[in-house]
C-alpha positions in Angstrom: 78.9 -2.7 -100.8 79.9 0.9 -99.9 77.8 3.8 -101.3 79.3 7.3 -101.5 77.7 10.8 -101.3 79.8 14.0 -101.7 79.0 17.4 -100.3 80.7 20.7 -99.6 81.2 22.1 -103.1 80.4 25.6 -104.0 81.6 28.9 -105.4 84.7 30.5 -104.0 87.1 33.2 -104.9 90.7 32.4 -106.0 92.9 32.1 -102.9 90.0 30.8 -100.8 89.3 27.4 -99.2 86.7 24.7 -99.3 86.3 21.4 -97.5 84.7 18.5 -99.4 83.1 15.6 -97.6 82.2 12.1 -98.7 79.8 10.1 -96.6 80.0 6.3 -97.0 77.5 3.7 -96.1 78.5 0.1 -95.3 80.6 -1.6 -92.7 83.7 -2.2 -94.8 84.7 1.5 -95.4 88.0 1.1 -93.5 89.1 -1.7 -95.9 88.9 0.6 -99.0 91.5 2.9 -100.5 89.6 6.1 -100.9 90.4 8.8 -103.4 89.2 12.1 -104.9 89.1 12.7 -108.7 87.9 15.7 -110.6 86.6 16.5 -114.0 86.7 19.9 -115.6 84.4 20.9 -118.5 85.8 19.4 -121.8 88.5 17.4 -120.0 89.0 13.9 -118.8 88.5 12.9 -115.2 91.8 13.2 -113.3 93.3 12.0 -110.1 93.5 14.4 -107.2 94.4 12.5 -104.0 94.2 9.1 -102.4 94.3 7.6 -98.9 95.2 4.0 -98.4 98.1 2.8 -96.3 99.5 6.2 -97.1 98.4 9.4 -98.8 99.3 10.4 -102.3 98.6 13.6 -104.3 98.6 14.8 -107.8 101.4 17.3 -108.5 98.9 20.1 -109.3 97.4 20.0 -105.8 100.3 18.9 -103.6 100.9 21.4 -100.8 97.4 23.0 -101.2 95.0 20.1 -100.7 94.9 17.6 -97.8 93.0 14.3 -97.9 91.8 12.8 -94.6 89.5 10.1 -93.4 87.6 9.1 -90.3 87.0 5.4 -90.4 84.8 5.5 -87.2 82.4 7.9 -89.0 82.8 6.5 -92.5 83.9 9.9 -93.8 86.4 11.1 -96.3 87.5 14.7 -96.6 89.4 16.9 -99.0 90.6 20.2 -97.5 91.3 22.6 -100.4 93.4 25.7 -99.7 94.7 28.5 -102.0 92.2 27.5 -104.6 92.9 28.5 -108.2 90.5 29.0 -111.2 92.0 25.9 -112.7 90.7 23.8 -109.8 87.2 24.4 -111.1 85.7 20.9 -111.7 83.2 18.4 -110.5 84.9 16.5 -107.7 84.2 12.8 -107.2 84.8 10.5 -104.3 85.8 7.0 -105.2 86.6 3.7 -103.4 88.8 0.8 -104.4 91.4 -1.6 -103.2 94.6 -0.3 -104.8 96.5 2.9 -104.0 96.8 4.1 -107.5 96.1 7.2 -109.6 94.2 5.4 -112.4 90.5 5.7 -112.1 90.2 2.1 -113.3 91.4 1.0 -109.9 88.2 2.4 -108.2 84.9 0.6 -108.7 82.6 2.7 -106.4 81.9 6.3 -107.2 79.8 9.1 -105.8 77.7 11.5 -107.8 80.1 14.4 -107.6 80.0 17.9 -106.2 80.7 21.1 -108.2 83.6 23.3 -107.2 83.8 26.7 -109.0 86.7 29.0 -108.3 86.3 32.6 -109.6 89.3 34.8 -110.5 
């Protein structure tokens, strides 16, 4: 079973960039659809981006965020550019077997990493 550990969060000014990383253990990483979700204070967790046979983005981040993966290194990334205060959230890495936006489709989760965007 894959285990996930996120890193790369922090405090950044609006308009800045951050790159999140998700390190996976296990030999079956390449068989999983990988995704990023986020949860802002007082809000439900929401889909950000996914990488399976193709990539898919939430409308709120399309054109600003890029998801990528390195199957040889068991790594998932989220490059976040032109960050906005509304991007402030805990960002979670998730693994599943369906390329969908519903968090119910992902059964393995990391612990999350905080991203704070100041105005």
